[in-house]
C-alpha positions, -999 to 999 in steps of 0.1 A, spaced: -490 162 497 -479 196 510 -461 179 539 -443 155 516 -432 184 493 -418 202 523 -399 171 535 -383 167 501 -373 204 501 -358 202 536 -339 170 527 -325 186 496 -316 218 514 -302 203 546 -282 174 531 -268 190 499 -244 210 521 -233 178 539 -229 159 506 -205 186 494 -183 181 524 -175 144 516 -141 140 501 -137 125 467 -118 94 481 -146 87 506 -173 93 480 -158 69 456 -146 42 480 -160 7 474 -158 -18 502 -162 -46 476 -164 -45 438 -200 -56 439 -210 -30 465 -220 5 456 -198 35 466 -215 65 482 -213 82 448 -231 53 432 -258 54 460 -263 91 452 -265 81 415 -291 55 425 -311 84 441 -308 103 408 -323 73 390 -350 69 416 -359 106 412 -361 102 374 -383 71 376 -406 87 402 -409 118 381 -422 96 353 -446 78 377 -459 111 391 -465 126 356 -477 96 336 -501 83 363 -520 116 359 -530 109 323 -527 71 318 -547 45 337 -523 25 359 -491 29 339 -463 4 346 -430 22 354 -403 -1 365 -365 0 365 -335 -23 371 -315 -3 396 -282 -22 392 -283 -18 354 -291 20 357 -262 26 381 -238 6 359 -248 22 326 -247 57 340 -212 50 354 -218 71 385 -185 59 400 -168 82 375 -194 109 373 -181 144 384 -192 147 420 -203 183 420 -224 177 389 -240 146 405 -250 165 436 -264 194 415 -284 169 394 -298 152 425 -308 186 439 -324 198 406 -344 166 402 -358 169 437 -368 205 431 -385 193 399 -403 166 419 -416 193 443 -429 213 414 -447 183 399 -462 172 433 -472 208 440 -492 208 407 -508 174 414 -545 178 424 -559 158 453 -579 138 428 -548 130 408 -528 121 440 -551 91 442 -543 78 408 -524 45 407 -492 32 391 -475 -2 388 -439 -4 399 -415 -33 406 -437 -41 436 -466 -65 429 -490 -41 445 -503 -10 427 -498 23 445 -512 58 444 -491 89 435 -494 100 471 -482 67 485 -453 67 460 -443 102 471 -442 91 507 -422 60 498 -399 82 478 -392 103 509 -385 72 530 -362 58 503 -344 91 500 -338 94 537 -326 58 540 -299 63 514 -289 98 524 -283 84 559 -261 56 543 -241 81 524 -235 104 553 -229 76 578 -258 87 600 -281 65 621 -294 38 597 -331 43 588 -347 10 578 -364 9 544 -386 -20 534 
């Protein structure tokens, strides 16, 4: 888990500066009305962080909790397209710092506890943390127009 925590810290530290360099027009641009803007993708990462925080915490005291979310509904309801950009970046950074604190306080025994998600297979907290990192990098690369990283 320590390596995953360090990855999240590095991602947050390294990419927050780059996110701040994106102009408002580029951040809000939608290629199609049904496609997410870069700002909405970052909002999706905020939602992902919130849902994973819940998984990481609840899985430690409930047996196999089911924590799912409908990503399109969350992005639409939060209206990230009109969210203040600096606040959105700050929220993303703070949520990731909070995830690091939670994971750092997760025992090895608890890291093996399972949760249900939208995936039909149950996963351990440790697996979910690794998946969170892969998901985070995939979308950060999209936002910053870096080499695409595949995400299952």
